[in-house]
Every structure is written in structure tokens, then in C-alpha cells.
N, C-alpha and C positions, 0 to 999 in steps of 0.2 A: 254921105251924110244918112240917107234916107234907109241905107241898109241898118245903119247904128240905130237908127229910132224905130224900124222894124223889128230889131232884135232886142229891143227895151219892150216894145208892145207888146211882144211874143212872151215875155218873163213876169207883165204885168206891171211893168214899171210905167205908169202914165201918170199925167200931173191931174189930179183931180178937179173938176168944175164944181165940185160941191166940196165944201170945208175948208174952201182955200181962206187963206189970209194975203198971201203975198205971190207966190207963181204957183201953188200947188202941190209944191215938189213934197214937203212933209207929208201932207195930207195921201197925196199919192204912196208915197213909200208905206206909209201907215197900214192904207189898203192893203197893199201886197201884201204884207206880212201879217195882216188881219189882226192889229192894234187901230185904236180911235187917234184922229188927227192930232190933238191934245196930246196923247200920251206921245206921239211920235217926236212932236216939237220939243217937249220937255227929255225927252231922251237925246235930241238934236243939242239942246242948249247945256245939257249935262256933259255932252261928249267935247262941248267947245271950251268948257272949263278944262277937262281933263284934259284935251290936245288944243291948246290953244292954237289958233287962225286956219287948222286944216279944214273946218267946216266952212269956211269964209271962201275957200276956193271950191268945195266941192259943190254947194250948194247951186252958185253959178252956173257950173259946168253940169249938176244934172238937170239944171232948168232949161240950159238950151238943149241936153241932149233928149231928154224925156219927152215923147210927144204929149200933146194935148189930148184930152179924153175927147173933146169935142171933134176934133179932126179925125178922130178914128172912128167915131159913131158915124159920121157925114161920108165917111169912103163907101163905095158902092159894093156890096159883094161881088166875088169876082176877081177883084182887082186886089194888087199886093197888100194893101193897106186896109181893104175891107176884110180881108182873109184873115187877119191879125188875132182877134177874139176867138177863131175858130178852133 
């Protein structure tokens, strides 16, 4: 499981600690793609209307798989978790 979270973190997919409303998933995905958290939430809702139900499965899965931004900052340099942002 740690390897999956490390892979997400290397790609820049981390749950944001600022701008979060529920789990920080939309804010983190928005940050990854360079858009504001509000816009990423609007896109999420629009996709939910176009493809009903799929996001209700994807959001909890991303919440579980994406590491929290605070847990990555706490990790010491030289550890696999600490080298993620390097």
C-alpha cells in the first residue's frame, strides 16, 4: 500500500491540507493540474451529472489512496516518504 501512496505522491497527487472541504481530494487534484479547488469541485459535479455514480466510487478510492500532504511533510529526508517531493 505504501508503494501506491508513494507513486501518487511522486506524481503530485496528495490530499491538500489547505482549501479542503471534505477529504482534500478535489483540492489536491486541482493543485496537481494547476486549477483552483473550487473549479475542480465544479468539474467533479459536472462529471457526476454526465457519468452518474462513477465519481461516488472514485472519490472514496482516491481519498484512501492519496497520501495526506501533512504526512509527507512530516517524513524525514532520506526516507522513501521524505524523498517523495524531491
